[in-house]
N, C-alpha and C positions, 0 to 999 in steps of 0.2 A: 499123675506122672505119665509121660508118653510111653506107649507100648508099641513094640515093633514086631513085624513078621518078616523074617529074612532067611533065605536058604543059601547054602554054600555056592560059590560061583562055579559054574561049569563053562567050558569053552564055547562061546556063542559064535554063530556064523554071522559075519558082518553083513549088514544090509545097506546098500548105497542110498544116499539121500534122495535121489530122484525116484527110486523104487519105493522108498518110505512114504513120500508124499502121495504117490499113486495109491499106496495102501491106505493112507489116511482118507483119501477120496472114497475108496471102497467102503471103509468103516462108516463114513458119513452117509453114503448113499443107501447102504443096507439099513442103517438106523432110521433114515428118513422114510424108507419104504414101510418099515414097521409102524412108524408114527402115523403115516398116511392111512394105512389099513385100519389102525386103531381108531383114527378120527372118523373114518367112514362107517365104522360099526357102532359108534356111540352117539351121544347127544351133540347137538350143535354147540360148538364152543367148549366141549369137554376138556380138550387139551389145554385150554387157556384158563381153566378153573380147577387147579389141582386140589385145593382145599375142599371142594365139593365132591372129591373122589373121582374126577374125570381121569381118563387114561393119560398118564404122564410118564410113559416109559422114559428113562433118563437118557434121552438122545443128546449127544454132545453137539451143541450149536456153534456155528462158525468154526468148526473143527479145522478145516483146511486153512482158513485164514489165520487162526491162532498159531498153528504149527509153522506156517510160512513166516509169521512175525518173529518167531523164536529162532528160525534158521538153525535147526539142529545140525550138529557136526559129529563125526566120529570122535569118540573119546570125551565128548562133552558131558557135563553133569547138569541135570535138569530137575526142576521141582514141579510136580503137579500138586498144588496146594489143596485141591478139592477132588479127591480120588473118585468118590461116588461109585458109579458102575465101571469106572476104569477107561472111559472112552479116550480122554486126552492122553492118559498114560500109554495105552496101546499105540496111539499114533506117534508118540515121542519115541517109543521103543522101535517102531517100524521105520522111522524117518532116517535113522543112522545108527551106528554102533554106539549108542548112548548108554549112560547109566541114569536111572530115574529114582528120585526120592518122592514118594507119594504120601500125602497126609490126608487124614479124615478124622473128624472128632467123633464120628458115629461108629461105635464098635460093630454094628451090623455090617457096615460097608467094609470094614477091615476083615471080618470073617469071610465075607463073600469074595474078597480079593485073593484068597489063599491060592487058588488055582492059577491065577495070573502070575503070582510070585514064582510058583514052580515052573510055569511055562517060560518065564523070562530068564531062567537059568543063571541067577546071580546078578542080573542087571537091574533088578527092581528091589528096592527097600520100601516096605509099606509100614507106616507108623500111625498109631492112633494119637492124634495131637490136635490142639487148637492152632489157629493162625498165630496167636500170641506166643506160642512155643516154637514157632518156625525157626528162628535163629538158633536157639539152643539145640534143636533136633538136627538141623543141617550141619552144625559144627560137630556135634557128638558122633554123627554118622559119617563124617569125612567127606561131606558134600560141599563144604564152604571153601573157597568162593564158588558160587553157582554161575553157570553159563546162561541160564534162562529159567524163568518161572512163569507158570500159567495159573490163573485163578478163574474158575467157573463158578460164579456166585449164585447160579440158579439152584432151586430146591431139587432134592433127589426124590425120584418116584418111590424108592424103597421106603422112605419115611411115610409116604401117603398110603402105601399098600397095606400097612399093618394098622388096623383100626385101634388096637390096644395102645398105640403110641400117641393117639389123640391129635394128629395133624390134620386129619380129614373128618368131615362131617357127613360123608355119604353113609357110612356105617357108624352106629353109635359106639363110642369107646371112651375110656377115661380122658378127662380134660388135662392132658399132660404136656405134650409138645417139647419135652426135653430131649435134645439130640443125644446127650450122654447118659440120660437116665438119672441124673443127680442135679441138685440145686433146686431153685424155686420153680414150681410147676405153674402152668397156666391157670389151674384151678385156684391156687393160692393167690395169684394176682387178681383174678376175677372176683373172688370172694372176700379178699382182705384189703385191697387197695382202696383208698378213698375215691369218691366220685370224680374229683378234679384230676387226680392222677390217671384214672381210667380213661377219662376223656382225652387227656394229653397223649396217652399211649395210642389210642385209636386214631387220633387226628395226625400226629406226627409220624408214627411208624406205619400206619395203614392208609394215610391220606383220605380218611373217611370223613365226608362232609357232615354226616349225621352223628358224629362222635359224641356230642353232648347228649343228644336224645337217647342214644344207645347206652351210654354210661349211666344216665338217670334211670333207665329201665332196669339195668343190671342191679344198681344199688337198691332199687325198690324190691325187685323179685327175690334177691338173695336173702332178704329178711324173712321171707316166707319159707324158702328152702334153698340151700346152697347149690350152686352149679357144680356138678361133679362129673358130667359127661358131655360129649360134644354136641349131640343132637338137640337137647333142650336149649342150649345156648344159641345154636344156629337158628332154631325155630323162633325163639324169642326175638332175635335180631330181625329176622324176616318179617315178623309181625309188626314191630315198631318202626322199621325203616325199609319197607318193601321197595324193590327195584322195579324197573320197567321190563316188560316182556322182551326176551332176547338178551338182556344184560347178564353179567355174571351173577352168581348167587349173592343175595344181599349180605351174607355173613363173610364173604371171601376176604374183604379188606380188613375186617376186624380180626379174623383168624390170622392173617398175615401179620398184623400189628402185634398180637399176643405172642406169636412165634418169634418175632424179632426181639421183643422184650425179654422173653424167657431165656433166649440163647445169646443175648447181647450181640446180635449178628452184625450190626453196623460198627460197634466198637471193635469187634474181632476183625472185621474187614480192614479198618484203619490200622490196627496193630499189625496185621499181616502185611499190608503195603509197606509200612515203615520198616518191618523186619526184612522184607525182601530188598528194600533199598540198602540196608546195611550189609546184606550177605551176598548180593550180586557182585560179580567181578566187573572190572572195567570192560566195557563192551558187552556185558551180559544184558539179556533182553527180558523185559517184563511185558506180559500180555494178560489183560483182564477182561473177561466177558461178564457183563451185567444184564439184568432182566427188568429192573424197574428204576424209576427216577431217583429214589433214595440212594441206591447203590451207585448209580452212574454219577450222581452229583459229587459223591465222595471221591471217586476215582478221577473224575475230571479236575476237581480242585487240587487233588494231590499231585497229579502230573503237571497241571498248569503252573503251580508254584515252583516245581522242581525243574521245569523246562524254561524258566525265566519269563513266564507269562503272567505271573501273579501280580499282586499289588505293589511288590517291590521292584518295579521296572526301572527304566533308565532315568525317569524324572524323579528328582529328589530335592529336598530343601538344602540350602547352603549349610555345610557342616555335617549333613547327614551321611552316615556311612554307606558305602556302596553295597549293593546286594551281593550275597554270596554267589559264586559261580554255579551254573546249573548242574544238578546232579544227574539229570537225564536229558537226552535229546529226543524230542518227540517228532514224529513224522505226520504232518498234517494236523489241522485243527479239528477236523470232523472225525467222529468215530467211524469205524467200519461197520456197515450194516449187512444183514443177510441178503442173499440174492432172492429174486422172486421165486426161483426154483426151490430154494431151501424153505422159504415160508409156505409155499404150496404143499411141500412134502411134510413139513412139521410146523403147524400153526403156532406152536409155543415160541418159535424163533422170531416172531414178528417184532417183539419189543427188545430183542437182544442188541447190544452194542459192544464192540471190541475197541478198547483203547490200548495202545502199547508205546513203549519207549525203550531207549538204549542207555544203559548206565555209563556215566562218565567217570573220570578219576576224582571228581570233587567230593568233599566230605558229605555225608548224609545231612539233610535238612532237619531241624527240629520241627515238631508238630505245632502248627499255628493255632491260635484261638479259633480262627474261622473254621478250620478243619474239625477241631474238637466239637464245636457247636453243631456240626452236621450230624453227629452221632449221639448226642445227648438230648434228653428232654429239657425244655427251657426251665431255668430255676424260677421258683415262685417266691414272691415276697411274703415271708412268714408273718410279717407284721400286719398284713391286710386281713380284714375280717372275712 
Protein backbone atom coordinates (compact mmCIF):
# COMPACT_ATOMS: atom_id res chain seq x y z
CA UNK A 1 0.00 0.00 0.00
CA UNK A 2 1.26 3.48 -0.85
CA UNK A 3 2.68 5.46 2.08
CA UNK A 4 2.96 9.25 2.14
CA UNK A 5 4.87 12.02 3.84
CA UNK A 6 2.98 15.32 3.89
CA UNK A 7 3.11 18.36 6.16
CA UNK A 8 0.39 21.00 6.71
CA UNK A 9 0.37 23.79 4.15
CA UNK A 10 2.00 27.07 5.07
CA UNK A 11 1.69 30.20 2.99
CA UNK A 12 4.45 29.98 0.34
CA UNK A 13 6.02 32.89 -1.46
CA UNK A 14 5.16 32.60 -5.14
CA UNK A 15 8.11 32.25 -7.50
CA UNK A 16 7.71 33.45 -11.06
CA UNK A 17 8.22 30.98 -13.89
CA UNK A 18 11.23 32.78 -15.38
CA UNK A 19 12.99 32.85 -12.03
CA UNK A 20 12.14 29.17 -11.55
CA UNK A 21 13.74 28.12 -14.81
CA UNK A 22 16.84 30.06 -13.82
CA UNK A 23 16.82 28.14 -10.55
CA UNK A 24 16.51 24.88 -12.48
CA UNK A 25 19.58 25.86 -14.48
CA UNK A 26 21.48 26.51 -11.24
CA UNK A 27 20.44 23.10 -9.85
CA UNK A 28 21.66 21.41 -13.01
CA UNK A 29 24.96 23.31 -13.12
CA UNK A 30 25.76 22.64 -9.48
CA UNK A 31 24.96 18.96 -9.87
CA UNK A 32 27.01 18.79 -13.05
CA UNK A 33 29.99 20.30 -11.25
CA UNK A 34 29.74 17.61 -8.58
CA UNK A 35 29.60 14.89 -11.22
CA UNK A 36 32.58 16.34 -13.08
CA UNK A 37 34.67 16.52 -9.91
CA UNK A 38 33.66 12.96 -9.06
CA UNK A 39 34.61 11.70 -12.51
CA UNK A 40 38.01 13.42 -12.28
CA UNK A 41 38.69 11.66 -9.00
CA UNK A 42 37.69 8.16 -10.12
CA UNK A 43 38.45 5.56 -12.73
CA UNK A 44 37.82 6.21 -16.39
CA UNK A 45 34.19 5.52 -17.18
CA UNK A 46 33.18 5.15 -13.52
CA UNK A 47 30.11 7.34 -13.96
CA UNK A 48 28.99 5.11 -16.81
CA UNK A 49 29.32 1.91 -14.83
CA UNK A 50 27.17 2.30 -11.71
CA UNK A 51 26.83 -1.43 -11.06
CA UNK A 52 30.58 -1.60 -10.66
CA UNK A 53 30.30 0.95 -7.88
CA UNK A 54 31.45 3.94 -9.92
CA UNK A 55 30.51 7.37 -8.66
CA UNK A 56 26.94 7.95 -9.78
CA UNK A 57 25.65 10.91 -7.77
CA UNK A 58 22.02 11.14 -8.80
CA UNK A 59 22.43 14.18 -11.02
CA UNK A 60 19.16 15.09 -12.78
CA UNK A 61 19.86 14.83 -16.51
CA UNK A 62 18.14 17.07 -19.10
CA UNK A 63 16.66 18.96 -16.15
CA UNK A 64 16.20 22.32 -17.85
CA UNK A 65 14.77 20.69 -20.99
CA UNK A 66 12.33 18.51 -19.04
CA UNK A 67 11.05 21.44 -16.97
CA UNK A 68 10.68 23.55 -20.13
CA UNK A 69 8.70 20.71 -21.76
CA UNK A 70 6.24 20.70 -18.83
CA UNK A 71 5.79 24.51 -18.91
CA UNK A 72 4.97 24.82 -15.19
CA UNK A 73 2.45 27.50 -14.24
CA UNK A 74 1.21 29.01 -11.00
CA UNK A 75 -1.46 26.83 -9.40
CA UNK A 76 -0.57 23.83 -11.56
CA UNK A 77 -0.45 20.26 -10.24
CA UNK A 78 2.57 18.24 -11.31
CA UNK A 79 3.88 14.73 -10.81
CA UNK A 80 7.50 13.67 -10.35
CA UNK A 81 7.05 9.93 -10.83
CA UNK A 82 10.65 9.13 -9.86
CA UNK A 83 11.61 11.29 -6.86
CA UNK A 84 15.08 9.80 -6.27
CA UNK A 85 17.20 12.58 -4.79
CA UNK A 86 14.56 15.20 -5.59
CA UNK A 87 16.22 17.03 -8.49
CA UNK A 88 13.17 17.32 -10.75
CA UNK A 89 10.87 18.00 -7.79
CA UNK A 90 13.02 20.93 -6.66
CA UNK A 91 13.01 22.35 -10.18
CA UNK A 92 9.22 22.05 -10.48
CA UNK A 93 8.74 23.75 -7.13
CA UNK A 94 11.10 26.56 -8.19
CA UNK A 95 9.62 27.08 -11.66
CA UNK A 96 6.28 28.50 -10.48
CA UNK A 97 3.86 28.43 -7.55
CA UNK A 98 3.14 24.76 -8.24
CA UNK A 99 2.00 21.82 -6.16
CA UNK A 100 3.99 18.63 -6.68
CA UNK A 101 3.16 14.99 -6.05
CA UNK A 102 6.38 12.95 -5.96
CA UNK A 103 6.52 9.16 -6.00
CA UNK A 104 9.26 6.65 -5.34
CA UNK A 105 9.02 2.92 -4.70
CA UNK A 106 12.21 2.99 -2.62
CA UNK A 107 11.54 3.71 1.08
CA UNK A 108 15.10 5.03 1.43
CA UNK A 109 14.34 7.84 -1.04
CA UNK A 110 11.11 8.67 0.79
CA UNK A 111 12.92 8.98 4.11
CA UNK A 112 15.65 11.13 2.55
CA UNK A 113 13.02 13.49 1.11
CA UNK A 114 11.52 14.50 4.46
CA UNK A 115 13.56 17.71 4.64
CA UNK A 116 12.40 18.80 1.19
CA UNK A 117 8.78 18.16 2.20
CA UNK A 118 9.27 20.50 5.15
CA UNK A 119 11.08 23.07 3.01
CA UNK A 120 8.25 23.06 0.44
CA UNK A 121 5.78 24.24 3.10
CA UNK A 122 2.75 22.26 2.00
CA UNK A 123 3.42 22.34 -1.75
CA UNK A 124 4.97 18.85 -1.89
CA UNK A 125 3.35 15.49 -1.20
CA UNK A 126 5.80 12.58 -1.15
CA UNK A 127 4.40 9.05 -1.46
CA UNK A 128 6.02 5.62 -1.49
CA UNK A 129 4.41 3.97 -4.51
CA UNK A 130 5.09 2.13 -7.75
CA UNK A 131 4.30 3.49 -11.21
CA UNK A 132 1.38 1.06 -11.38
CA UNK A 133 -0.17 2.86 -8.36
CA UNK A 134 0.19 6.30 -9.94
CA UNK A 135 -3.47 6.81 -10.88
CA UNK A 136 -4.78 5.66 -7.50
CA UNK A 137 -2.35 7.86 -5.58
CA UNK A 138 -2.92 10.96 -7.74
CA UNK A 139 -6.68 10.61 -7.34
CA UNK A 140 -6.61 9.95 -3.59
CA UNK A 141 -4.23 12.88 -2.98
CA UNK A 142 -6.37 15.33 -4.94
CA UNK A 143 -3.88 15.80 -7.78
CA UNK A 144 -6.05 14.46 -10.62
CA UNK A 145 -6.25 15.69 -13.27
CA UNK A 146 -2.56 16.55 -13.57
CA UNK A 147 -1.10 19.47 -15.49
CA UNK A 148 2.17 17.64 -16.09
CA UNK A 149 4.18 14.53 -15.26
CA UNK A 150 7.89 13.78 -15.51
CA UNK A 151 9.57 10.36 -15.40
CA UNK A 152 13.34 10.02 -14.93
CA UNK A 153 13.97 6.33 -15.59
CA UNK A 154 17.65 6.39 -14.65
CA UNK A 155 18.95 4.40 -11.68
CA UNK A 156 19.47 6.17 -8.37
CA UNK A 157 22.89 6.49 -6.82
CA UNK A 158 21.41 5.86 -3.39
CA UNK A 159 20.68 2.27 -4.36
CA UNK A 160 24.28 1.69 -5.47
CA UNK A 161 25.78 3.40 -2.44
CA UNK A 162 24.53 0.74 -0.02
CA UNK A 163 26.39 -2.53 -0.56
CA UNK A 164 23.87 -4.44 1.55
CA UNK A 165 21.18 -3.84 -1.08
CA UNK A 166 23.08 -5.80 -3.72
CA UNK A 167 22.88 -3.38 -6.66
CA UNK A 168 26.65 -2.84 -6.94
CA UNK A 169 29.54 -5.28 -7.12
CA UNK A 170 32.27 -2.85 -6.09
CA UNK A 171 31.78 -3.94 -2.48
CA UNK A 172 30.50 -7.42 -1.73
CA UNK A 173 26.92 -7.52 -0.50
CA UNK A 174 23.85 -9.76 -0.51
CA UNK A 175 22.59 -10.60 -4.01
CA UNK A 176 19.31 -8.78 -3.46
CA UNK A 177 18.50 -5.82 -5.80
CA UNK A 178 14.94 -5.37 -4.51
CA UNK A 179 14.01 -1.69 -4.51
CA UNK A 180 11.27 -2.23 -1.95
CA UNK A 181 12.95 -4.98 0.04
CA UNK A 182 10.22 -7.49 -0.74
CA UNK A 183 9.41 -9.98 -3.47
CA UNK A 184 11.77 -12.27 -5.38
CA UNK A 185 15.45 -11.39 -4.94
CA UNK A 186 18.24 -11.59 -7.50
CA UNK A 187 19.71 -14.53 -5.57
CA UNK A 188 16.47 -16.49 -6.00
CA UNK A 189 16.48 -15.86 -9.75
CA UNK A 190 20.16 -16.73 -10.15
CA UNK A 191 19.94 -19.90 -8.09
CA UNK A 192 16.49 -21.20 -9.04
CA UNK A 193 15.62 -20.12 -12.60
CA UNK A 194 16.30 -22.68 -15.31
CA UNK A 195 19.20 -22.05 -17.67
CA UNK A 196 17.00 -20.99 -20.61
CA UNK A 197 15.12 -18.45 -18.51
CA UNK A 198 18.38 -17.06 -17.15
CA UNK A 199 19.73 -16.69 -20.68
CA UNK A 200 16.56 -14.89 -21.78
CA UNK A 201 16.75 -12.48 -18.83
CA UNK A 202 20.38 -11.63 -19.56
CA UNK A 203 19.83 -11.29 -23.31
CA UNK A 204 16.54 -9.37 -23.42
CA UNK A 205 16.89 -7.22 -20.28
CA UNK A 206 20.65 -6.73 -20.39
CA UNK A 207 21.28 -6.97 -24.15
CA UNK A 208 24.16 -9.26 -23.17
CA UNK A 209 25.62 -11.05 -26.20
CA UNK A 210 27.25 -13.70 -24.03
CA UNK A 211 23.95 -14.47 -22.28
CA UNK A 212 23.92 -18.20 -23.02
CA UNK A 213 27.54 -18.66 -22.01
CA UNK A 214 26.98 -16.82 -18.73
CA UNK A 215 23.72 -18.68 -18.01
CA UNK A 216 25.45 -22.00 -18.64
CA UNK A 217 28.25 -21.09 -16.23
CA UNK A 218 25.76 -19.98 -13.56
CA UNK A 219 23.81 -23.24 -13.88
CA UNK A 220 27.04 -25.21 -13.52
CA UNK A 221 28.58 -23.27 -10.63
CA UNK A 222 25.43 -23.01 -8.51
CA UNK A 223 25.37 -26.80 -8.22
CA UNK A 224 28.64 -26.54 -6.32
CA UNK A 225 27.56 -23.58 -4.15
CA UNK A 226 24.70 -21.10 -4.46
CA UNK A 227 25.40 -17.48 -5.42
CA UNK A 228 24.49 -15.46 -2.33
CA UNK A 229 26.51 -12.25 -2.77
CA UNK A 230 27.43 -9.88 -5.56
CA UNK A 231 31.20 -10.24 -5.92
CA UNK A 232 31.39 -14.00 -6.60
CA UNK A 233 28.78 -13.63 -9.35
CA UNK A 234 30.55 -10.62 -10.90
CA UNK A 235 33.91 -12.40 -10.78
CA UNK A 236 32.48 -15.53 -12.39
CA UNK A 237 30.94 -13.47 -15.22
CA UNK A 238 34.24 -11.65 -15.78
CA UNK A 239 35.98 -15.02 -15.97
CA UNK A 240 33.68 -16.65 -18.54
CA UNK A 241 32.92 -13.51 -20.61
CA UNK A 242 35.83 -11.08 -20.19
CA UNK A 243 35.52 -7.73 -21.88
CA UNK A 244 38.08 -5.63 -23.68
CA UNK A 245 40.33 -3.17 -21.84
CA UNK A 246 38.55 0.16 -21.36
CA UNK A 247 35.06 -1.35 -21.65
CA UNK A 248 32.53 -1.37 -18.84
CA UNK A 249 32.89 -4.21 -16.34
CA UNK A 250 31.86 -7.54 -17.95
CA UNK A 251 29.15 -8.07 -15.32
CA UNK A 252 27.44 -4.69 -15.79
CA UNK A 253 24.85 -5.81 -18.35
CA UNK A 254 24.03 -8.98 -16.40
CA UNK A 255 23.48 -6.98 -13.22
CA UNK A 256 21.25 -4.56 -15.14
CA UNK A 257 19.23 -7.48 -16.47
CA UNK A 258 18.77 -9.03 -13.04
CA UNK A 259 17.76 -5.68 -11.54
CA UNK A 260 15.16 -5.15 -14.27
CA UNK A 261 13.78 -8.66 -13.77
CA UNK A 262 13.68 -8.42 -9.97
CA UNK A 263 11.80 -5.10 -9.99
CA UNK A 264 9.76 -5.58 -13.19
CA UNK A 265 11.14 -2.21 -14.27
CA UNK A 266 9.94 -2.31 -17.87
CA UNK A 267 6.46 -3.51 -16.92
CA UNK A 268 6.23 -0.78 -14.30
CA UNK A 269 7.35 1.83 -16.84
CA UNK A 270 4.59 0.83 -19.25
CA UNK A 271 2.02 0.78 -16.44
CA UNK A 272 3.17 4.25 -15.38
CA UNK A 273 2.92 5.71 -18.87
CA UNK A 274 -0.59 4.29 -19.28
CA UNK A 275 -1.61 5.65 -15.88
CA UNK A 276 -0.22 9.09 -16.74
CA UNK A 277 -2.24 9.07 -19.95
CA UNK A 278 -5.40 8.43 -17.92
CA UNK A 279 -4.73 11.05 -15.25
CA UNK A 280 -3.34 13.96 -17.30
CA UNK A 281 -5.73 16.81 -18.02
CA UNK A 282 -6.37 17.99 -21.56
CA UNK A 283 -3.32 20.12 -22.31
CA UNK A 284 -1.34 18.32 -19.60
CA UNK A 285 2.23 17.54 -20.57
CA UNK A 286 4.25 14.33 -20.26
CA UNK A 287 8.08 14.29 -20.23
CA UNK A 288 10.12 11.08 -19.99
CA UNK A 289 13.91 10.82 -19.70
CA UNK A 290 15.41 7.41 -20.51
CA UNK A 291 18.96 6.09 -20.32
CA UNK A 292 19.08 2.90 -22.38
CA UNK A 293 17.47 1.49 -25.50
CA UNK A 294 15.05 -0.84 -23.70
CA UNK A 295 13.38 2.06 -21.91
CA UNK A 296 13.48 4.41 -24.89
CA UNK A 297 11.93 1.80 -27.18
CA UNK A 298 8.91 1.56 -24.88
CA UNK A 299 8.46 5.33 -24.56
CA UNK A 300 8.94 5.86 -28.29
CA UNK A 301 6.36 3.21 -29.21
CA UNK A 302 3.92 4.44 -26.56
CA UNK A 303 3.97 8.03 -27.83
CA UNK A 304 4.16 7.01 -31.48
CA UNK A 305 0.89 5.09 -31.23
CA UNK A 306 -0.82 7.87 -29.29
CA UNK A 307 0.38 10.68 -31.56
CA UNK A 308 -1.04 8.95 -34.64
CA UNK A 309 2.29 7.59 -35.89
CA UNK A 310 1.68 3.93 -35.11
CA UNK A 311 0.66 1.13 -37.42
CA UNK A 312 -2.94 2.37 -37.42
CA UNK A 313 -2.21 5.26 -39.77
CA UNK A 314 -4.37 6.75 -42.52
CA UNK A 315 -3.98 3.71 -44.80
CA UNK A 316 -6.50 0.98 -44.07
CA UNK A 317 -8.40 -1.74 -45.87
CA UNK A 318 -11.96 -1.19 -47.13
CA UNK A 319 -14.38 -1.64 -44.25
CA UNK A 320 -11.64 -1.28 -41.65
CA UNK A 321 -12.50 1.07 -38.81
CA UNK A 322 -10.74 4.43 -38.65
CA UNK A 323 -8.02 4.69 -36.00
CA UNK A 324 -8.95 6.46 -32.76
CA UNK A 325 -8.08 10.15 -32.49
CA UNK A 326 -4.60 10.85 -31.08
CA UNK A 327 -4.48 11.11 -27.29
CA UNK A 328 -1.20 13.07 -27.43
CA UNK A 329 0.35 15.72 -29.65
CA UNK A 330 4.09 15.12 -30.02
CA UNK A 331 6.57 17.83 -30.96
CA UNK A 332 9.19 16.50 -33.36
CA UNK A 333 10.07 12.93 -34.19
CA UNK A 334 13.53 12.94 -32.65
CA UNK A 335 14.15 12.89 -28.89
CA UNK A 336 15.87 15.75 -27.11
CA UNK A 337 19.53 14.92 -26.38
CA UNK A 338 21.86 16.47 -23.78
CA UNK A 339 24.12 19.32 -24.83
CA UNK A 340 27.86 18.84 -25.18
CA UNK A 341 28.26 20.98 -22.07
CA UNK A 342 26.06 18.65 -20.03
CA UNK A 343 27.73 15.45 -21.22
CA UNK A 344 31.15 16.94 -20.49
CA UNK A 345 30.03 17.81 -16.96
CA UNK A 346 28.16 14.55 -16.41
CA UNK A 347 29.27 11.59 -18.59
CA UNK A 348 26.23 9.61 -17.42
CA UNK A 349 24.09 11.95 -19.54
CA UNK A 350 25.52 10.68 -22.85
CA UNK A 351 22.85 8.05 -23.41
CA UNK A 352 19.92 10.12 -22.09
CA UNK A 353 16.92 10.92 -24.29
CA UNK A 354 13.91 13.09 -23.55
CA UNK A 355 10.59 12.45 -25.26
CA UNK A 356 7.51 14.51 -24.49
CA UNK A 357 3.96 15.15 -25.61
CA UNK A 358 0.78 17.07 -24.77
CA UNK A 359 -2.46 15.33 -23.81
CA UNK A 360 -5.50 15.88 -26.00
CA UNK A 361 -9.17 15.44 -25.09
CA UNK A 362 -9.29 12.01 -26.78
CA UNK A 363 -9.89 8.89 -24.66
CA UNK A 364 -6.84 6.91 -23.53
CA UNK A 365 -5.54 4.20 -25.86
CA UNK A 366 -5.56 0.53 -24.86
CA UNK A 367 -2.15 -1.12 -24.59
CA UNK A 368 -1.27 -2.92 -27.82
CA UNK A 369 0.34 -6.35 -28.08
CA UNK A 370 3.38 -4.67 -29.63
CA UNK A 371 3.88 -2.56 -26.51
CA UNK A 372 3.34 -5.46 -24.13
CA UNK A 373 5.89 -7.57 -26.02
CA UNK A 374 8.51 -4.87 -25.37
CA UNK A 375 8.33 -5.45 -21.60
CA UNK A 376 7.93 -9.23 -21.38
CA UNK A 377 10.30 -12.10 -22.01
CA UNK A 378 9.34 -14.11 -25.11
CA UNK A 379 7.06 -17.06 -24.42
CA UNK A 380 8.66 -20.46 -24.93
CA UNK A 381 7.01 -23.42 -26.58
CA UNK A 382 6.61 -25.81 -23.66
CA UNK A 383 6.11 -28.70 -26.06
CA UNK A 384 9.68 -28.50 -27.33
CA UNK A 385 12.36 -30.72 -25.84
